[in-house]
C-alpha positions as CSV (number, residue, x, y, z in Angstrom):
1,M,0.0,0.0,0.0
2,V,1.4,3.4,-1.0
3,R,0.8,6.1,1.6
4,E,-0.2,9.5,0.3
5,R,1.3,11.3,3.3
6,D,3.0,10.1,6.4
7,D,5.1,11.2,9.3
8,T,8.1,11.9,7.1
9,G,6.5,15.0,5.7
10,L,6.7,13.6,2.2
11,R,3.6,13.8,-0.1
12,L,2.7,11.4,-2.8
13,V,2.9,13.1,-6.2
14,E,-0.5,13.5,-7.9
15,P,-1.0,14.1,-11.7
16,R,-1.5,17.8,-11.1
17,D,2.0,18.0,-9.5
18,V,4.0,16.3,-12.3
19,A,4.9,19.6,-14.1
20,R,6.4,21.1,-10.9
21,V,8.3,17.8,-10.2
22,R,9.6,17.8,-13.7
23,D,10.9,21.3,-13.3
24,F,12.6,20.4,-10.0
25,L,14.2,17.2,-11.4
26,R,15.4,19.2,-14.5
27,S,17.0,21.7,-12.2
28,V,19.0,18.9,-10.5
29,D,19.8,17.2,-13.8
30,L,17.9,13.9,-13.3
31,T,16.0,11.9,-15.8
32,L,12.4,13.0,-16.6
33,A,11.1,10.0,-18.5
34,G,7.8,8.5,-17.3
35,L,7.2,10.7,-14.4
36,D,3.4,10.4,-14.9
37,A,3.3,6.7,-15.6
38,P,1.2,4.4,-13.3
39,A,4.2,2.2,-12.4
40,V,6.2,5.3,-11.2
41,R,5.6,6.3,-7.6
42,L,7.0,9.7,-6.5
43,W,7.0,11.7,-3.3
44,V,8.1,15.3,-2.7
45,E,9.0,17.4,0.2
46,H,8.1,21.0,0.4
47,D,9.6,23.9,2.3
48,E,7.5,26.4,4.3
49,R,6.7,28.4,1.0
50,G,5.5,25.3,-0.8
51,E,8.6,25.0,-3.0
52,I,9.8,21.4,-3.7
53,I,13.1,20.8,-1.8
54,G,13.3,17.1,-2.2
55,S,12.0,14.1,-4.2
56,T,12.2,10.4,-4.2
57,G,10.5,7.5,-5.8
58,F,10.7,4.2,-7.6
59,E,9.3,2.3,-10.6
60,V,8.2,-1.2,-10.1
61,S,8.6,-4.1,-12.6
62,A,5.7,-5.8,-14.2
63,D,6.1,-8.8,-11.8
64,G,6.4,-6.5,-8.8
65,R,9.6,-8.0,-7.6
66,N,12.1,-5.4,-8.8
67,A,12.1,-1.6,-8.1
68,L,14.1,1.0,-10.0
69,I,14.9,3.7,-7.4
70,R,14.7,7.0,-9.2
71,S,14.3,10.8,-8.7
72,V,16.1,10.9,-5.4
73,A,17.1,14.6,-5.2
74,V,17.7,17.4,-2.7
75,A,17.6,21.1,-3.6
76,P,21.2,22.4,-3.7
77,G,20.8,24.7,-0.7
78,R,19.4,21.8,1.4
79,R,22.0,19.1,0.9
80,A,23.1,18.5,4.4
81,A,22.2,16.6,7.5
82,G,21.2,13.3,5.8
83,A,18.4,14.6,3.6
84,G,19.3,12.5,0.6
85,S,19.7,9.4,2.8
86,R,16.3,10.0,4.4
87,L,14.7,10.4,1.0
88,A,16.4,7.3,-0.5
89,R,15.4,5.2,2.5
90,H,11.8,6.3,2.1
91,A,11.8,5.0,-1.5
92,L,13.4,1.7,-0.4
93,D,10.9,1.2,2.4
94,E,8.0,2.0,0.1
95,A,9.4,-0.4,-2.6
96,R,9.7,-3.1,0.0
97,A,6.2,-2.5,1.3
98,S,4.9,-2.8,-2.3
99,G,6.3,-6.3,-2.5
100,A,9.6,-5.7,-4.3
101,D,12.5,-7.7,-3.1
102,R,15.4,-6.1,-5.0
103,A,16.2,-2.5,-5.7
104,W,18.1,-1.2,-8.7
105,L,19.2,2.2,-9.9
106,F,21.4,4.1,-12.3
107,S,24.0,6.5,-11.0
108,R,27.2,7.7,-12.6
109,R,27.9,10.4,-10.1
110,S,26.8,9.2,-6.7
111,G,28.3,5.8,-6.2
112,P,29.7,6.3,-2.7
113,F,26.3,7.7,-1.5
114,W,24.5,4.6,-2.8
115,Q,27.1,2.3,-1.4
116,S,26.5,3.8,2.0
117,L,22.9,2.6,1.7
118,G,23.9,-1.0,0.9
119,F,24.0,-0.8,-2.9
120,A,26.7,-2.6,-4.8
121,R,27.7,-2.1,-8.4
122,A,25.6,-4.3,-10.7
123,D,25.5,-5.2,-14.4
124,R,23.5,-2.6,-16.3
125,H,22.2,-5.3,-18.7
126,E,21.0,-7.4,-15.7
127,L,19.1,-4.3,-14.5
128,A,17.6,-3.9,-18.0
129,A,16.6,-7.5,-18.0
130,A,14.9,-7.2,-14.6
131,L,13.1,-4.0,-15.5
132,P,12.8,-4.0,-19.3
133,D,9.7,-1.8,-19.3
134,A,11.1,0.8,-16.9
135,H,11.0,4.2,-18.5
136,Q,14.7,4.9,-17.9
137,V,15.7,1.5,-19.3
138,V,13.6,2.1,-22.4
139,L,15.0,5.6,-22.9
140,F,18.6,4.6,-22.2
141,T,18.3,1.6,-24.6
142,Q,16.8,3.7,-27.4
143,T,19.3,6.5,-27.1
144,G,22.4,4.2,-26.6
145,Q,23.0,5.7,-23.2
146,L,22.6,2.3,-21.4
147,D,26.2,1.4,-22.2
148,R,27.4,4.5,-20.5
149,E,25.3,4.1,-17.4
150,V,26.5,2.7,-14.0
151,A,24.0,0.3,-12.4
152,W,23.6,-0.4,-8.7
153,S,21.6,-3.0,-6.8
154,R,20.7,-4.3,-3.4
155,V,18.3,-6.7,-1.7
156,L,15.3,-5.0,0.0
């Protein structure tokens, strides 16, 4: 069960929010593919003015066993005190609660961060086989970017 709002202060993204989330993710240079797809679950955190200051989410495989962690971002002025770890753990917890037993992600820049959360480098083609319909996988395969990506994985 996906919670719309919980004690973390994160709010589940609704269709009307996608444009603002897209703008936020563009500003932090993350992939925008499939943000409004039913298999993608996203949460955002707002500041006191209602501006998005953090996001997190995942996309689940057709069989529900694999989750592609995505859109984990913190606004540049807020990157301290474990905000990224808190957001990433939220996505991992929600993916586990949805029934997934393995988490995957792409990250060329943040390997040490993901390793601190229990991820290990994985084969990008194994990720693509586990989540062939995931929007990032489809996009990266179509554009040839898959062979330049770095994949990570961990058991949930």
